[in-house]
C-alpha positions as CSV (number, residue, x, y, z in Angstrom):
1,M,28.2,67.0,38.2
2,E,28.6,62.8,38.9
3,N,26.4,60.7,39.6
4,Q,25.6,59.1,42.4
5,I,26.2,54.9,41.9
6,E,25.9,54.1,44.7
7,P,22.7,54.1,46.6
8,I,22.8,55.7,50.5
9,V,21.2,52.8,53.6
10,I,18.4,55.3,55.3
11,N,18.3,52.8,58.5
12,E,14.6,52.6,59.9
13,E,15.7,55.1,63.4
14,V,13.6,57.3,65.3
15,M,13.0,60.4,63.9
16,I,13.9,63.7,65.5
17,P,12.0,66.6,65.7
18,I,14.0,69.6,64.6
19,Y,12.3,73.3,65.7
20,L,13.3,76.6,63.6
21,S,12.6,79.8,64.7
22,N,9.5,79.7,61.2
23,G,8.7,75.9,60.9
24,N,10.0,72.4,61.8
25,F,11.1,68.9,59.6
26,E,12.0,65.5,61.3
27,A,15.9,64.3,61.0
28,N,16.8,60.8,61.0
29,E,19.7,60.6,64.2
30,E,22.6,59.3,62.3
31,V,22.0,63.4,61.3
32,V,22.7,64.6,64.4
33,P,26.1,65.7,64.4
34,V,25.4,67.7,60.7
35,I,22.8,69.6,62.7
36,L,25.2,70.5,65.5
37,Q,27.7,71.8,63.1
38,A,25.2,73.8,61.0
39,A,24.1,74.8,64.7
40,A,27.4,75.5,65.8
41,Y,28.6,77.8,62.5
42,F,25.4,80.2,64.3
43,G,27.6,80.3,67.5
44,L,24.4,77.5,69.3
45,S,24.9,75.2,70.8
46,S,22.0,72.5,71.7
47,V,19.8,71.5,68.1
48,E,17.0,73.0,71.1
49,D,18.6,76.8,70.5
50,L,18.3,76.4,66.9
51,R,14.8,78.1,67.4
52,K,16.8,80.9,66.6
53,V,17.7,80.9,63.4
54,T,14.4,80.5,60.3
55,E,14.6,77.7,57.8
56,Q,16.2,79.7,55.5
57,D,19.1,80.7,56.7
58,F,19.1,76.8,58.3
59,F,19.0,74.7,55.4
60,E,22.0,77.3,53.8
61,V,24.9,76.5,55.8
62,F,22.9,72.8,56.7
63,T,22.5,71.5,52.8
64,P,26.2,72.2,51.6
65,L,27.2,70.3,55.6
66,I,24.5,66.8,54.7
67,N,25.5,66.7,50.9
68,D,29.3,67.0,51.9
69,H,27.9,63.7,54.9
70,Y,26.9,62.0,52.0
71,G,29.6,62.8,49.1
72,L,27.5,63.8,47.4
73,K,28.7,67.6,45.0
C-alpha cells in the first residue's frame, strides 16, 4: 500500500446535504460530480433521487469512486 505523500487540499466551500433513504451526510460541492457518478450507477439522474438508496448501498459504490477521484488506493 502506498502512502499519500501530498496533502489533500480541502477549500472552505459550501457543504451540500445529501439525503439517502436511511440517513444523510454533507459533502463539499467539489465532490458532487463523484456523487452524481454514484447516482448514475443506481440509474438515478440527480442527487435528490438518492433518497431511494440506502447508506450501505451508496457507500459501497461511492467509496471506490471517491478514492479514485483523489488518487487513493
